[in-house]
All heavy atoms as an XYZ file, in Angstrom:
859
protein
N     -49.938    -70.710     -2.202
C     -48.577    -70.942     -2.661
C     -47.675    -71.363     -1.500
O     -47.035    -72.373     -1.546
C     -48.058    -69.674     -3.328
C     -46.640    -69.739     -3.784
S     -46.253    -68.233     -4.711
C     -44.529    -68.421     -4.870
N     -47.637    -70.561     -0.423
C     -46.744    -70.868      0.699
C     -47.397    -71.787      1.720
O     -46.757    -72.231      2.646
C     -46.252    -69.587      1.369
C     -45.282    -68.830      0.509
C     -45.712    -67.782     -0.273
C     -43.960    -69.200      0.452
C     -44.831    -67.097     -1.081
C     -43.065    -68.515     -0.357
C     -43.508    -67.470     -1.126
N     -48.708    -72.062      1.558
C     -49.396    -72.953      2.480
C     -48.785    -74.346      2.467
O     -48.889    -75.085      3.433
C     -50.879    -73.062      2.123
C     -51.607    -71.747      2.319
O     -51.241    -71.007      3.240
O     -52.532    -71.475      1.546
N     -48.173    -74.732      1.374
C     -47.625    -76.072      1.227
C     -46.275    -76.251      1.905
O     -45.785    -77.364      2.012
C     -47.463    -76.415     -0.263
C     -48.797    -76.379     -0.994
O     -49.832    -76.630     -0.352
O     -48.791    -76.097     -2.197
N     -45.657    -75.167      2.344
C     -44.333    -75.244      2.944
C     -44.431    -75.073      4.447
O     -44.923    -74.061      4.928
C     -43.417    -74.152      2.374
C     -43.177    -74.280      0.908
C     -43.925    -73.549      0.006
C     -42.226    -75.155      0.419
C     -43.720    -73.675     -1.356
C     -42.012    -75.283     -0.930
C     -42.760    -74.549     -1.829
N     -43.976    -76.043      5.224
C     -44.065    -75.919      6.682
C     -43.101    -74.857      7.203
O     -42.043    -74.626      6.627
C     -43.657    -77.304      7.184
C     -42.801    -77.862      6.095
C     -43.341    -77.291      4.808
N     -43.510    -74.211      8.267
C     -42.634    -73.261      8.954
C     -41.800    -74.082      9.917
O     -42.319    -74.867     10.698
C     -43.449    -72.196      9.697
C     -42.532    -71.258     10.449
C     -44.315    -71.427      8.708
N     -40.496    -73.934      9.847
C     -39.606    -74.733     10.683
C     -38.690    -73.834     11.489
O     -38.593    -72.636     11.242
C     -38.729    -75.659      9.816
O     -37.815    -74.853      9.073
C     -39.568    -76.487      8.860
N     -37.989    -74.427     12.429
C     -37.030    -73.655     13.210
C     -35.818    -73.272     12.373
O     -34.978    -72.509     12.813
C     -36.568    -74.451     14.445
O     -36.056    -75.705     14.006
C     -37.704    -74.658     15.416
N     -35.727    -73.772     11.158
C     -34.623    -73.420     10.268
C     -34.878    -72.112      9.530
O     -34.126    -71.751      8.651
C     -34.388    -74.538      9.246
C     -33.958    -75.824      9.913
O     -33.329    -75.801     10.957
N     -34.315    -76.937      9.315
N     -35.954    -71.424      9.875
C     -36.302    -70.199      9.174
C     -35.510    -68.985      9.643
O     -35.828    -67.859      9.308
C     -37.804    -69.923      9.291
C     -38.618    -70.828      8.376
O     -38.097    -71.254      7.334
O     -39.783    -71.099      8.710
N     -34.478    -69.186     10.456
C     -33.620    -68.092     10.879
C     -34.132    -67.315     12.066
O     -33.648    -66.219     12.335
N     -35.117    -67.840     12.785
C     -35.628    -67.130     13.954
C     -34.643    -67.256     15.108
O     -33.798    -68.140     15.131
C     -37.021    -67.649     14.372
C     -38.040    -67.417     13.278
C     -36.972    -69.099     14.773
N     -34.765    -66.349     16.061
C     -33.884    -66.320     17.228
C     -34.660    -66.882     18.416
O     -35.569    -66.218     18.933
C     -33.409    -64.884     17.512
C     -32.515    -64.838     18.742
C     -32.702    -64.311     16.293
N     -34.351    -68.109     18.859
C     -35.118    -68.745     19.937
C     -35.182    -67.927     21.226
O     -36.177    -67.989     21.952
C     -34.380    -70.065     20.179
C     -33.638    -70.322     18.921
C     -33.297    -68.974     18.350
N     -34.173    -67.134     21.507
C     -34.139    -66.339     22.733
C     -35.235    -65.264     22.774
O     -35.513    -64.705     23.832
C     -32.764    -65.675     22.904
C     -31.634    -66.657     23.149
C     -31.090    -67.297     21.863
O     -31.483    -66.899     20.752
O     -30.292    -68.229     21.986
N     -35.850    -64.960     21.638
C     -36.905    -63.945     21.603
C     -38.270    -64.497     22.009
O     -39.209    -63.731     22.212
C     -36.995    -63.329     20.198
C     -35.792    -62.506     19.765
C     -35.960    -62.045     18.326
C     -35.605    -61.311     20.684
N     -38.383    -65.799     22.129
C     -39.659    -66.415     22.483
C     -40.156    -65.897     23.836
O     -39.439    -65.935     24.832
C     -39.527    -67.942     22.535
C     -40.865    -68.619     22.653
O     -41.836    -68.195     22.054
N     -40.914    -69.683     23.422
N     -41.379    -65.369     23.842
C     -41.986    -64.870     25.077
C     -41.614    -63.453     25.447
O     -42.116    -62.917     26.436
N     -40.754    -62.814     24.659
C     -40.331    -61.438     24.963
C     -41.433    -60.433     24.609
O     -42.106    -60.568     23.593
C     -39.072    -61.078     24.173
C     -37.834    -61.812     24.623
C     -37.367    -61.389     26.009
O     -37.351    -60.192     26.304
O     -37.031    -62.298     26.786
N     -41.581    -59.421     25.425
C     -42.475    -58.312     25.140
C     -41.685    -57.317     24.292
O     -40.632    -56.841     24.724
C     -42.942    -57.663     26.435
O     -43.844    -56.625     26.161
N     -42.181    -57.020     23.089
C     -41.432    -56.190     22.146
C     -42.327    -55.131     21.509
O     -43.548    -55.243     21.510
C     -40.781    -57.043     21.023
C     -39.766    -58.010     21.590
C     -41.822    -57.788     20.224
N     -41.683    -54.122     20.939
C     -42.338    -53.093     20.140
C     -41.593    -53.057     18.804
O     -40.402    -52.747     18.774
C     -42.272    -51.734     20.840
C     -42.995    -50.634     20.103
C     -42.969    -49.345     20.909
C     -43.728    -48.241     20.205
N     -43.698    -46.986     20.983
N     -42.303    -53.403     17.725
C     -41.668    -53.528     16.415
C     -42.296    -52.573     15.398
O     -43.518    -52.420     15.362
C     -41.837    -54.956     15.881
C     -41.257    -56.086     16.709
C     -41.673    -57.426     16.124
C     -39.748    -55.967     16.757
N     -41.464    -51.970     14.540
C     -42.001    -51.165     13.453
C     -42.177    -52.027     12.208
O     -41.539    -53.070     12.061
C     -40.897    -50.124     13.229
C     -39.640    -50.887     13.544
C     -40.012    -51.833     14.655
N     -43.041    -51.592     11.316
C     -43.203    -52.303     10.052
C     -44.454    -51.856      9.326
O     -45.084    -50.851      9.679
N     -44.803    -52.633      8.308
C     -45.988    -52.364      7.499
C     -46.955    -53.521      7.632
O     -46.548    -54.669      7.804
C     -45.599    -52.164      6.033
C     -44.864    -50.882      5.791
C     -43.485    -50.816      5.939
C     -45.545    -49.732      5.437
C     -42.801    -49.632      5.722
C     -44.871    -48.535      5.223
C     -43.495    -48.485      5.366
N     -48.241    -53.217      7.527
C     -49.299    -54.209      7.725
C     -49.753    -54.786      6.391
O     -50.049    -54.044      5.453
C     -50.502    -53.558      8.447
C     -51.695    -54.500      8.478
C     -50.107    -53.135      9.851
N     -49.811    -56.115      6.332
C     -50.444    -56.828      5.228
C     -51.634    -57.563      5.858
O     -51.454    -58.598      6.501
C     -49.484    -57.827      4.551
C     -50.202    -58.584      3.451
C     -48.247    -57.116      4.012
N     -52.865    -57.007      5.724
C     -54.021    -57.585      6.403
C     -54.331    -59.009      5.936
O     -54.234    -59.321      4.754
C     -55.173    -56.654      6.020
C     -54.538    -55.413      5.528
C     -53.213    -55.815      4.958
N     -54.721    -59.844      6.891
C     -55.159    -61.205      6.586
C     -56.629    -61.391      6.943
O     -57.400    -61.920      6.164
C     -54.304    -62.230      7.340
C     -52.827    -62.288      6.967
C     -52.095    -63.255      7.883
C     -52.644    -62.678      5.517
N     -57.009    -60.969      8.152
C     -58.375    -61.139      8.636
C     -58.956    -59.767      8.944
O     -58.603    -59.155      9.949
C     -58.366    -62.029      9.885
C     -59.752    -62.337     10.403
O     -60.739    -62.156      9.657
O     -59.858    -62.757     11.571
N     -59.837    -59.295      8.066
C     -60.433    -57.968      8.208
C     -61.881    -58.112      8.668
O     -62.631    -58.921      8.120
C     -60.366    -57.191      6.875
C     -61.020    -55.828      7.000
C     -58.922    -57.064      6.415
N     -62.242    -57.339      9.683
C     -63.600    -57.337     10.226
C     -64.129    -55.916     10.109
O     -63.760    -55.049     10.907
C     -63.604    -57.810     11.703
C     -65.021    -57.794     12.246
C     -62.964    -59.172     11.836
N     -64.943    -55.648      9.106
C     -65.415    -54.286      8.862
C     -64.252    -53.396      8.492
O     -63.526    -53.664      7.536
N     -64.021    -52.337      9.278
C     -62.900    -51.437      9.028
C     -61.744    -51.712      9.991
O     -60.859    -50.896     10.154
C     -63.339    -49.983      9.113
C     -63.872    -49.607     10.492
O     -64.198    -50.536     11.270
O     -63.966    -48.410     10.788
N     -61.771    -52.883     10.621
C     -60.717    -53.251     11.572
C     -60.022    -54.520     11.109
O     -60.549    -55.271     10.303
C     -61.308    -53.447     12.969
C     -61.913    -52.169     13.526
C     -62.415    -52.372     14.912
C     -62.945    -51.040     15.466
N     -63.334    -51.184     16.859
N     -58.836    -54.735     11.658
C     -58.055    -55.911     11.287
C     -57.808    -56.755     12.541
O     -57.457    -56.233     13.590
C     -56.741    -55.502     10.579
C     -55.839    -54.712     11.476
C     -56.016    -56.692     10.026
N     -58.037    -58.077     12.394
C     -57.850    -58.995     13.524
C     -56.504    -59.693     13.454
O     -55.900    -60.011     14.467
C     -58.970    -60.024     13.563
N     -56.026    -59.936     12.236
C     -54.708    -60.550     12.071
C     -54.059    -60.014     10.802
O     -54.744    -59.654      9.847
C     -54.795    -62.077     12.033
O     -55.470    -62.510     10.881
N     -52.725    -59.969     10.835
C     -51.989    -59.455      9.689
C     -50.542    -59.924      9.743
O     -50.082    -60.462     10.751
C     -52.047    -57.918      9.627
C     -51.534    -57.210     10.852
C     -50.186    -56.913     10.996
C     -52.399    -56.814     11.853
C     -49.710    -56.241     12.118
C     -51.950    -56.139     12.981
C     -50.595    -55.842     13.106
N     -49.855    -59.732      8.644
C     -48.415    -59.947      8.600
C     -47.746    -58.596      8.794
O     -48.111    -57.619      8.134
C     -47.991    -60.545      7.265
C     -48.563    -61.918      6.913
C     -48.109    -62.336      5.519
C     -48.172    -62.958      7.939
N     -46.791    -58.527      9.699
C     -45.979    -57.319      9.879
C     -44.713    -57.545      9.069
O     -43.977    -58.505      9.304
C     -45.638    -57.096     11.345
C     -44.861    -55.807     11.648
C     -45.758    -54.586     11.417
C     -44.339    -55.816     13.073
N     -44.496    -56.685      8.078
C     -43.370    -56.853      7.152
C     -42.454    -55.639      7.216
O     -42.876    -54.551      7.620
C     -43.884    -57.099      5.713
C     -44.670    -58.401      5.642
C     -44.741    -55.947      5.213
N     -41.190    -55.795      6.800
C     -40.210    -54.723      6.985
C     -40.291    -53.559      6.002
O     -39.726    -52.505      6.261
C     -38.870    -55.443      6.841
C     -39.164    -56.640      6.008
C     -40.572    -57.032      6.331
N     -40.969    -53.725      4.883
C     -41.033    -52.631      3.913
C     -42.361    -52.662      3.175
O     -43.008    -53.707      3.073
C     -39.861    -52.675      2.920
C     -39.707    -53.993      2.204
C     -40.383    -54.259      1.025
C     -38.867    -54.987      2.714
C     -40.249    -55.468      0.376
C     -38.722    -56.194      2.061
C     -39.412    -56.430      0.896
O     -39.293    -57.634      0.256
N     -42.771    -51.496      2.677
C     -44.040    -51.389      1.972
C     -44.003    -52.237      0.701
O     -43.021    -52.241     -0.029
C     -44.336    -49.927      1.617
C     -45.609    -49.774      0.852
C     -46.819    -49.855      1.506
C     -45.600    -49.593     -0.517
C     -48.012    -49.737      0.809
C     -46.778    -49.479     -1.226
C     -47.989    -49.552     -0.564
N     -45.073    -52.951      0.450
C     -45.176    -53.758     -0.760
C     -44.679    -55.180     -0.594
O     -44.831    -56.002     -1.491
N     -44.088    -55.496      0.554
C     -43.631    -56.865      0.794
C     -44.846    -57.784      0.764
O     -45.925    -57.418      1.194
C     -42.926    -56.958      2.137
N     -44.678    -58.963      0.245
C     -45.717    -59.992      0.114
C     -46.635    -59.733     -1.068
O     -47.385    -60.599     -1.468
C     -46.544    -60.169      1.374
S     -45.563    -60.682      2.779
N     -46.602    -58.543     -1.625
C     -47.357    -58.278     -2.843
C     -46.452    -58.584     -4.036
O     -46.873    -59.139     -5.025
C     -47.833    -56.812     -2.880
C     -48.833    -56.583     -1.746
C     -48.454    -56.482     -4.219
C     -49.204    -55.149     -1.518
N     -45.186    -58.225     -3.882
C     -44.193    -58.519     -4.907
C     -43.494    -59.821     -4.545
O     -43.311    -60.147     -3.393
C     -43.165    -57.384     -5.004
C     -43.796    -56.056     -5.279
N     -44.325    -55.737     -6.491
C     -43.993    -54.983     -4.484
C     -44.829    -54.518     -6.442
N     -44.636    -54.035     -5.225
N     -43.111    -60.575     -5.541
C     -42.446    -61.860     -5.311
C     -40.966    -61.679     -5.563
O     -40.589    -61.007     -6.512
C     -43.047    -62.918     -6.257
C     -42.339    -64.248     -6.120
C     -44.532    -63.080     -5.971
N     -40.094    -62.226     -4.786
C     -40.381    -63.051     -3.620
C     -40.619    -62.188     -2.383
O     -40.147    -61.059     -2.312
C     -39.100    -63.875     -3.456
C     -38.023    -62.970     -3.937
C     -38.645    -62.176     -5.071
N     -41.329    -62.740     -1.381
C     -41.524    -62.004     -0.135
C     -40.239    -62.029      0.683
O     -39.312    -62.781      0.367
C     -42.630    -62.795      0.563
C     -42.463    -64.178      0.048
C     -41.993    -64.030     -1.381
N     -40.178    -61.245      1.756
C     -39.008    -61.300      2.646
C     -38.877    -62.701      3.249
O     -39.849    -63.460      3.285
C     -39.337    -60.277      3.732
C     -40.432    -59.442      3.185
C     -41.167    -60.274      2.199
N     -37.713    -63.034      3.772
C     -37.547    -64.343      4.425
C     -38.411    -64.421      5.695
O     -38.752    -63.385      6.284
C     -36.061    -64.409      4.757
C     -35.559    -63.018      4.668
C     -36.470    -62.257      3.763
N     -38.765    -65.641      6.119
C     -39.638    -65.808      7.289
C     -39.153    -65.119      8.552
O     -39.972    -64.658      9.348
C     -39.682    -67.327      7.479
C     -39.426    -67.880      6.120
C     -38.454    -66.924      5.482
N     -37.834    -65.017      8.755
C     -37.344    -64.381      9.981
C     -37.499    -62.860      9.957
O     -37.157    -62.192     10.921
C     -35.895    -64.772     10.273
C     -34.921    -64.258      9.244
O     -35.302    -63.831      8.153
N     -33.647    -64.314      9.575
N     -38.055    -62.300      8.885
C     -38.334    -60.869      8.811
C     -39.831    -60.580      8.809
O     -40.239    -59.438      8.640
C     -37.698    -60.274      7.557
C     -36.198    -60.282      7.576
C     -35.612    -59.644      6.325
O     -36.281    -58.914      5.602
N     -34.345    -59.918      6.067
N     -40.643    -61.624      8.986
C     -42.098    -61.464      8.964
C     -42.677    -61.968     10.283
O     -42.307    -63.027     10.775
C     -42.721    -62.248      7.791
C     -42.143    -61.765      6.457
C     -44.243    -62.102      7.802
C     -42.623    -62.553      5.253
N     -43.609    -61.187     10.829
C     -44.282    -61.551     12.070
C     -45.785    -61.663     11.800
O     -46.394    -60.732     11.262
C     -44.044    -60.498     13.179
C     -44.752    -60.902     14.463
C     -42.558    -60.292     13.425
N     -46.359    -62.802     12.162
C     -47.807    -62.970     12.111
C     -48.366    -62.385     13.401
O     -48.020    -62.831     14.495
C     -48.175    -64.447     11.984
C     -49.652    -64.713     12.147
C     -50.546    -64.375     11.137
C     -50.152    -65.290     13.302
C     -51.901    -64.613     11.280
C     -51.506    -65.533     13.457
C     -52.379    -65.193     12.439
O     -53.724    -65.424     12.588
N     -49.226    -61.355     13.285
C     -49.772    -60.664     14.452
C     -51.271    -60.935     14.527
O     -51.982    -60.803     13.531
C     -49.525    -59.143     14.372
C     -50.073    -58.441     15.605
C     -48.038    -58.844     14.194
N     -51.717    -61.291     15.727
C     -53.135    -61.552     15.941
C     -53.592    -60.788     17.177
O     -52.938    -60.832     18.217
C     -53.353    -63.047     16.126
C     -54.785    -63.464     16.141
C     -54.921    -64.975     16.085
O     -54.080    -65.688     16.653
O     -55.893    -65.429     15.482
N     -54.710    -60.073     17.034
C     -55.308    -59.334     18.136
C     -56.564    -60.051     18.606
O     -57.347    -60.529     17.783
C     -55.671    -57.906     17.704
C     -54.506    -56.973     17.677
C     -53.707    -56.858     16.548
C     -54.192    -56.202     18.783
C     -52.626    -56.000     16.518
C     -53.103    -55.341     18.763
C     -52.321    -55.241     17.633
N     -56.753    -60.101     19.911
C     -57.968    -60.705     20.454
C     -59.188    -59.911     20.007
O     -60.188    -60.469     19.580
C     -57.888    -60.754     21.976
C     -58.993    -61.557     22.599
C     -58.778    -61.751     24.080
O     -57.667    -62.127     24.486
O     -59.741    -61.524     24.836
N     -59.103    -58.585     20.113
C     -60.143    -57.689     19.617
C     -59.576    -56.950     18.411
O     -58.502    -56.335     18.518
C     -60.550    -56.686     20.691
C     -61.177    -57.355     21.902
O     -62.009    -58.265     21.715
O     -60.824    -56.976     23.035
N     -60.244    -56.995     17.253
C     -59.726    -56.316     16.061
C     -59.410    -54.852     16.330
O     -60.075    -54.199     17.143
C     -60.867    -56.453     15.053
C     -61.600    -57.680     15.486
C     -61.520    -57.664     16.998
N     -58.364    -54.348     15.671
C     -57.916    -52.969     15.860
C     -58.116    -52.176     14.576
O     -58.115    -52.727     13.478
C     -56.431    -52.909     16.291
C     -56.251    -53.481     17.676
C     -55.545    -53.629     15.294
N     -58.266    -50.877     14.741
C     -58.451    -50.005     13.581
C     -57.109    -49.736     12.916
O     -56.109    -49.469     13.588
C     -59.084    -48.689     14.010
C     -59.489    -47.833     12.834
C     -60.304    -46.625     13.261
O     -60.928    -46.669     14.325
O     -60.281    -45.640     12.507
N     -57.101    -49.801     11.603
C     -55.906    -49.519     10.811
C     -56.197    -48.290      9.969
O     -57.090    -48.305      9.125
C     -55.567    -50.722      9.926
C     -54.381    -50.579      8.995
C     -53.098    -50.410      9.788
C     -54.277    -51.792      8.085
N     -55.459    -47.211     10.237
C     -55.694    -45.963      9.508
C     -55.379    -46.114      8.021
O     -56.127    -45.674      7.176
C     -54.859    -44.833     10.101
C     -55.345    -44.344     11.441
C     -54.533    -43.169     11.944
O     -54.095    -42.331     11.129
O     -54.323    -43.097     13.169
N     -54.235    -46.717      7.727
C     -53.802    -46.850      6.333
C     -52.787    -47.974      6.199
O     -51.906    -48.113      7.046
C     -53.165    -45.537      5.853
O     -52.569    -45.710      4.595
N     -52.918    -48.758      5.152
C     -51.933    -49.805      4.876
C     -50.629    -49.218      4.347
O     -49.624    -49.900      4.283
C     -52.464    -50.779      3.826
C     -53.491    -51.718      4.341
S     -54.062    -52.912      3.110
C     -52.849    -52.894      1.827
N     -50.666    -47.973      3.952
C     -49.512    -47.352      3.309
C     -48.542    -46.729      4.299
O     -47.437    -46.355      3.929
C     -49.986    -46.301      2.306
C     -50.926    -46.873      1.283
C     -52.289    -46.639      1.357
C     -50.458    -47.697      0.266
C     -53.164    -47.182      0.424
C     -51.313    -48.251     -0.665
C     -52.663    -47.982     -0.575
O     -53.522    -48.546     -1.502
N     -48.969    -46.583      5.540
C     -48.133    -45.948      6.556
C     -47.517    -46.994      7.480
O     -48.165    -47.985      7.822
C     -48.963    -44.982      7.407
C     -49.492    -43.808      6.600
O     -48.782    -43.357      5.680
O     -50.611    -43.352      6.893
N     -46.291    -46.774      7.912
C     -45.683    -47.707      8.871
C     -46.369    -47.599     10.232
O     -46.980    -46.580     10.557
C     -44.223    -47.249      8.941
C     -44.238    -45.830      8.513
C     -45.382    -45.681      7.559
N     -46.260    -48.676     11.006
C     -46.887    -48.739     12.325
C     -45.898    -49.275     13.352
O     -44.858    -49.843     13.005
C     -48.134    -49.652     12.317
C     -49.208    -49.115     11.389
C     -47.766    -51.082     11.951
N     -46.242    -49.086     14.618
C     -45.583    -49.747     15.737
C     -46.565    -50.783     16.256
O     -47.735    -50.472     16.470
C     -45.280    -48.778     16.875
C     -44.111    -47.882     16.678
C     -44.147    -46.547     16.419
C     -42.733    -48.231     16.760
N     -42.872    -46.043     16.325
C     -41.975    -47.077     16.532
C     -42.058    -49.430     16.993
C     -40.591    -47.059     16.538
C     -40.671    -49.419     16.994
C     -39.959    -48.247     16.775
N     -46.106    -51.993     16.484
C     -46.932    -53.034     17.083
C     -46.241    -53.495     18.358
O     -45.047    -53.787     18.363
C     -47.123    -54.237     16.133
C     -47.976    -55.298     16.789
C     -47.731    -53.795     14.830
N     -47.005    -53.546     19.447
C     -46.485    -54.001     20.726
C     -47.196    -55.292     21.107
O     -48.406    -55.424     20.907
C     -46.745    -52.939     21.814
O     -46.159    -51.708     21.389
C     -46.146    -53.347     23.143
N     -46.421    -56.243     21.631
C     -47.019    -57.497     22.060
C     -45.969    -58.503     22.474
O     -44.779    -58.194     22.557
N     -46.428    -59.715     22.703
C     -45.544    -60.803     23.115
C     -45.159    -61.633     21.891
O     -46.013    -62.152     21.190
C     -46.233    -61.688     24.146
C     -45.341    -62.787     24.668
C     -46.035    -63.645     25.706
O     -46.722    -63.084     26.570
O     -45.878    -64.876     25.641
N     -43.865    -61.755     21.670
C     -43.345    -62.468     20.502
C     -43.291    -63.968     20.771
O     -42.941    -64.399     21.864
C     -41.943    -61.945     20.177
C     -41.444    -62.108     18.758
C     -42.351    -61.418     17.757
C     -40.039    -61.548     18.639
N     -43.653    -64.740     19.770
C     -43.594    -66.190     19.871
C     -42.901    -66.780     18.667
O     -42.687    -66.100     17.652
N     -42.546    -68.034     18.760
C     -41.837    -68.717     17.668
C     -42.760    -69.586     16.825
O     -42.288    -70.301     15.943
C     -40.696    -69.567     18.228
C     -39.633    -68.799     19.019
C     -38.550    -69.765     19.480
C     -39.034    -67.672     18.201
N     -44.064    -69.526     17.095
C     -44.992    -70.289     16.277
C     -45.078    -69.624     14.911
O     -45.517    -68.487     14.795
C     -46.391    -70.331     16.907
C     -46.436    -70.946     18.286
C     -46.043    -69.958     19.385
O     -46.215    -68.745     19.210
O     -45.536    -70.417     20.413
N     -44.669    -70.316     13.884
C     -44.705    -69.762     12.539
C     -46.116    -69.775     11.985
O     -47.046    -70.324     12.583
N     -46.273    -69.158     10.847
C     -47.569    -69.081     10.187
C     -47.328    -69.070      8.681
O     -46.464    -68.345      8.188
C     -48.301    -67.804     10.604
C     -49.622    -67.638      9.954
N     -50.761    -68.248     10.424
C     -49.988    -66.954      8.854
C     -51.775    -67.930      9.639
N     -51.321    -67.141      8.678
N     -48.096    -69.883      7.975
C     -47.992    -69.914      6.516
C     -49.324    -69.488      5.918
O     -50.382    -69.885      6.382
C     -47.626    -71.306      6.040
N     -49.245    -68.631      4.907
C     -50.445    -68.211      4.181
C     -50.107    -68.223      2.695
O     -48.987    -68.541      2.307
C     -50.878    -66.812      4.620
O     -50.004    -65.832      4.105
N     -51.068    -67.849      1.890
C     -50.827    -67.807      0.451
C     -49.879    -66.683      0.064
O     -49.349    -66.665     -1.041
C     -52.148    -67.662     -0.306
O     -52.789    -66.467      0.086
N     -49.630    -65.744      0.987
C     -48.757    -64.606      0.693
C     -47.303    -64.843      1.072
O     -46.398    -64.420      0.363
C     -49.266    -63.363      1.423
C     -50.648    -62.875      1.036
C     -51.071    -61.735      1.945
C     -50.660    -62.447     -0.414
N     -47.091    -65.474      2.230
C     -45.724    -65.636      2.734
C     -45.726    -66.552      3.945
O     -46.780    -66.892      4.483
C     -45.142    -64.276      3.110
N     -44.524    -66.874      4.388
C     -44.339    -67.614      5.640
C     -43.764    -66.661      6.675
O     -42.792    -65.969      6.408
C     -43.374    -68.774      5.447
C     -43.905    -69.863      4.569
C     -42.952    -71.019      4.464
N     -41.565    -70.542      4.375
C     -40.507    -71.300      4.525
N     -40.632    -72.570      4.763
N     -39.293    -70.807      4.427
N     -44.370    -66.663      7.848
C     -43.871    -65.845      8.959
C     -43.142    -66.762      9.927
O     -43.662    -67.813     10.311
C     -45.021    -65.140      9.662
N     -41.953    -66.374     10.316
C     -41.172    -67.162     11.257
C     -41.532    -66.877     12.707
O     -41.267    -67.677     13.586
N     -42.158    -65.725     12.943
C     -42.545    -65.328     14.292
C     -44.058    -65.119     14.352
O     -44.706    -64.878     13.331
C     -41.877    -64.005     14.691
C     -40.389    -64.073     14.820
C     -39.559    -63.647     13.789
C     -39.792    -64.547     15.985
C     -38.184    -63.698     13.909
C     -38.409    -64.599     16.111
C     -37.616    -64.174     15.070
O     -36.252    -64.219     15.189
N     -44.585    -65.153     15.555
C     -45.977    -64.795     15.796
C     -46.003    -63.797     16.949
O     -45.038    -63.681     17.697
C     -46.802    -66.034     16.148
O     -46.290    -66.647     17.319
N     -47.102    -63.072     17.052
C     -47.224    -62.101     18.137
C     -48.677    -62.018     18.579
O     -49.575    -61.978     17.741
C     -46.766    -60.708     17.698
C     -46.918    -59.653     18.787
S     -46.586    -57.977     18.242
C     -44.798    -57.984     18.189
N     -48.871    -61.976     19.888
C     -50.170    -61.658     20.467
C     -50.181    -60.149     20.631
O     -49.537    -59.615     21.530
C     -50.348    -62.360     21.804
C     -50.387    -63.865     21.681
C     -50.456    -64.521     23.030
C     -50.367    -66.026     22.847
N     -50.243    -66.730     24.117
N     -50.854    -59.463     19.705
C     -50.831    -58.008     19.692
C     -51.537    -57.388     20.875
O     -52.608    -57.827     21.275
N     -50.906    -56.356     21.430
C     -51.492    -55.596     22.541
C     -51.899    -54.197     22.077
O     -52.904    -53.676     22.513
C     -50.492    -55.478     23.689
C     -50.026    -56.802     24.236
C     -50.665    -57.084     25.565
C     -50.015    -58.270     26.224
N     -50.741    -59.492     26.060
N     -51.066    -53.588     21.200
C     -51.399    -52.253     20.698
C     -50.828    -52.059     19.303
O     -49.840    -52.675     18.922
C     -50.887    -51.164     21.642
O     -49.471    -51.109     21.613
N     -51.491    -51.174     18.565
C     -51.079    -50.803     17.218
C     -51.182    -49.292     17.127
O     -52.213    -48.711     17.477
C     -52.001    -51.453     16.179
C     -51.766    -51.049     14.737
C     -50.555    -51.770     14.170
C     -52.983    -51.365     13.884
N     -50.102    -48.651     16.721
C     -50.119    -47.193     16.602
C     -49.332    -46.763     15.367
O     -48.435    -47.472     14.923
C     -49.564    -46.523     17.850
C     -48.123    -46.912     18.160
C     -47.633    -46.413     19.495
O     -47.813    -47.131     20.483
O     -47.053    -45.307     19.521
N     -49.697    -45.613     14.847
C     -48.988    -45.082     13.688
C     -47.539    -44.787     14.058
O     -47.261    -44.267     15.140
C     -49.684    -43.812     13.199
C     -49.131    -43.288     11.902
C     -49.949    -42.127     11.393
C     -49.396    -41.619     10.087
N     -50.198    -40.518      9.546
N     -46.650    -45.115     13.181
C     -45.207    -44.861     13.384
C     -44.975    -43.358     13.300
O     -45.411    -42.709     12.372
C     -44.405    -45.593     12.314
C     -42.906    -45.480     12.465
C     -42.199    -46.456     13.161
C     -42.205    -44.415     11.913
C     -40.824    -46.374     13.295
C     -40.833    -44.328     12.054
C     -40.151    -45.300     12.730
O     -38.788    -45.211     12.880
N     -44.303    -42.840     14.295
C     -43.949    -41.402     14.298
C     -42.452    -41.292     14.060
O     -41.665    -41.954     14.715
C     -44.297    -40.762     15.646
C     -45.733    -40.908     16.039
C     -46.598    -39.940     15.289
N     -47.992    -40.129     15.725
C     -49.008    -39.938     14.955
N     -48.856    -39.540     13.713
N     -50.227    -40.120     15.400
N     -42.082    -40.452     13.109
C     -40.675    -40.292     12.753
C     -39.953    -39.460     13.769
O     -40.430    -38.636     14.423
C     -40.540    -39.638     11.377
C     -41.156    -40.473     10.293
C     -42.433    -40.214      9.817
C     -40.449    -41.547      9.768
C     -42.996    -40.994      8.826
C     -41.021    -42.335      8.770
C     -42.280    -42.034      8.311
O     -42.832    -42.815      7.333
C-alpha cells in the first residue's frame, strides 16, 4: 500500500537531527525477523500503530536496522532504542518512515 508513495523531505522530518546519536522510546513493529530475533523494524509512538489505519505520520516513525539481529522480549512492551538517526526514509506495506536509524542497542522501557 505505502510502497507506491515516495518518502520525501516534505514528511515533516527535522534535518538538524541527521547523524545525531539518540535514545528513543516506542513500540516495535517487526519487518525482518530471523528466528526469535529482529533485524529491522518500525519504531512507532504507540502500541498498535501501523496495524490500524491510518498509521502515524512519517515524522513519527523510525525505520531501525541492526547489523546483528537483536532479541525482542515482547511486541507489546515499549522499548528504548539507541543509535544514529538518519533522514533516509523507508516505505513498506505498513507505513512510511521519515527517519532511519542504525541501531546500536535495544532495551525494555523502564518506567
